[in-house]
N, C-alpha and C positions, 0 to 999 in steps of 0.2 A: 504494500500500500504506500502510495506516495505521501511524503510529509509536506504539509502545507507550510511554505516559507512566507510569512507575512511581509517581511521587508522586501523580498524579491518581487512578490506579487504587487505590492504597493508601488514599487519603482516602475514596473512594467505598465501599470495602470496610468500613472501620471506621465510617464514618457509618451504614451500613446495619445494623451490628451493635451500635450504641451502646446501645439499649434492652436487648438480650439480655445484653450484657456487664455493664451496670449492675445487672442483676438478680442477677448471680452474684458480682461482685467482692468484696463485703463478706465473704461466706462464705470466699472464697479467702484473704483477708488476715487474717481473725480466727480461723478454725478449720481452714482447708484448707491447700493446698500452699504458700502464701506466708506463713503465720503466723510462721515463724521468721526471716524475712528482716530485719526491722527490729531485733530483738534481736541478730542477727548483726552488723549495721552498727554497733550501739552498742559492740561490742567493740573497734572500730578508730577510729571517728570521734567526737571529743568533742562533747558537747552544746553547742549554740549555733553549730555549724558551718553554713556555707551549702552546701546540697545541691541538686543538679539532678536531678529525676526525669524521665529521658529515656524517652519513650513512656509518659506518665503515665496515658493512658486517661481514665477517669472520675474520677481523682484520689483514689481510696481509699488507694492506697499513699502518696500525698503527705500525706493526712490522718494516716496512721500515723506518718510522719516528723515532722510538726508536734507530734503528741502526745508524741513521744520527745524533743522539745526542739530540733529543727532549724529553720533558716530555709530555706524550700523554694520553688523555682521548678519548675513542671511544664511540660513541652513535649510536644506531640503533633501529629501530622499531621492529626487529625480534629477539625473544628470542632464536630461533634455530641458527641464525647467531652468536649471542653473545656467545652462548655456545661453538661454534667452536673456536671463538676468545679466550675465556678463557682457552680452552684446549691446545692451542698452547704454548709450553714451552718458546718460544721466546718472548711471550707477558707477562711474569710474572711481568714486571715493569709497565704495562699499567693498567689503570682503564677503565672498560667497564660498561656502564649503558644503560638501556632501555629508549628510548625517541624518539621524532620526531623533525624534523628540525624547525618546527614552535613553539615548546615549549620544549626546551631541559632541562629546570629546572637547568640551570647553573647560577651562580651569575652574576650581571652586571660587565662589565669591567674586566673580569677575565682572558681571554686568550690573548696571544700575537698573535696568528694566528689560523685560522681554515682551514681545508681541506675538501672540499665537491666534491667528484669525481662521476659524473653522478648520483647524488642523489637529487638535487633540482628539477629535472624533475619529480621525483617520490613523490612529495608532493602535497597536495591539493591546497595550496596557495603559489606559489613560492615567491610572494611579501612579504608575512608574514614571510617566511623562511629567506629571505634576511634581513628583519628588525631584526629578532632574532639573526642572525650572528652579526649584528652591535651592538646589545645590549650586547652580551657576550664578545665582543672584547674590549681590551683596546684602548684608543685614538691612532689613526694612526696604529692600528693593521692590519694585512694582512689576506686576504681571497684568497686561491687558489681554484678556482671553475672551474670544467670542465662541458661542455655541449656537448651532443651528436650532431654531425654534420648531415647534410642532408643525407649522404650516410650510416649512421649507421642502420643496420638491426633492432635493438630493437624498432625502431619507430612503428613497427607493433603492439606493445603492446597498443598503443593508437588508432589504426585504428577503432575499433568497436564503438568509439564515434560518427562516421559518421552515424551509424544506431540508434543513440539516446541512446546507452547503457552507463551506468556509467563505467568509467575506472579509474585506479589508476595512470596512466602515463600521465603527461602533456607533450605534444610535444612543445618544445621551440627551436627556431632557435638561434644560437650563437649571431647574431646581435640583436635579440630581448632582450636576456638577458643582453647584453652589454648596451643597451639603458636603461633598467630597473635599472641597477646598477648606471649608470651615472646620472640618474634623481633623485636618492634617496641617495645622500650623499657619493658616492664612487668615487675614482679616479683610473683609470687604470694605472698600473705600469709595466705590462709585459703581454705577451701572446705567445702562439705557437700552431700550428696545428698538428694533427696526421692524416695521410692519408692512404687510402688503396693502395695496390701495384699499381693498375692501375693508380690512380691519382698521385702517386709518379713519374710516367714517364712523367708527364706534367710539363712544366716550371712554376709551381704555384708561385714560389718565386718572379717572375716578375709581378704578378698580384696584383691589389689592395686588401687590406685585406678582404673586403666584398666578393670578388670573391674567394679568398682562403678559406674563411669560408664556402662558398657554395659547395666546393669540399671536405670538411673535413669529416673524420669519427668522430673526436672529436676535440673540441677547448678548450684549457686550458688558463684560465685567471688568472692574479694576480691583485687583487684590494686592495686598502688601504682605510680604513674607515676614514671619516672626521668627527671629533667630536669637 
């Protein structure tokens, strides 16, 4: 029986999607679902800080961090994604390395902040990835982590697990991830939701946070590590 290699299958998946992702990522970061993430980070992380973009993909998010005044290292499991990041002339001041969120081969207590946008769901062990973030962060360092909400279509990537198939996408609800972080040495310092147009018509701002999360396309957290 073949042994399922999560990292190998993940790399193959994202290598195959590199062109498609690259064609859409700028729109997401400039006018779409990710446009408010870097301004959110700026509320907590001082300019000039060292930030690790975990699951950097084609590096568009890294580019936005550099434009905001941060010193950026991008890490991704896909060499095809990293090649597109390196080819972007706006990323000439970034460092890009191949690695995964559970073992990114960075020194202990090295970064002031990490950014992981819709990437921890795509790891074999989200708990181990969260521990790895804590390891590479300086004491009281920040982690901006986004989790796809219940209304996000990409959850179809984990559906086949219901048939007993091995999958590379872990489906996590925002409230599950929040509990995981709070139980393991993190404090929540900020959050916001991203909603589809239909949900935007609802008075979600008056609802409890748990119900807002249940309507979200994506939920963005800011946690601070306690060391």
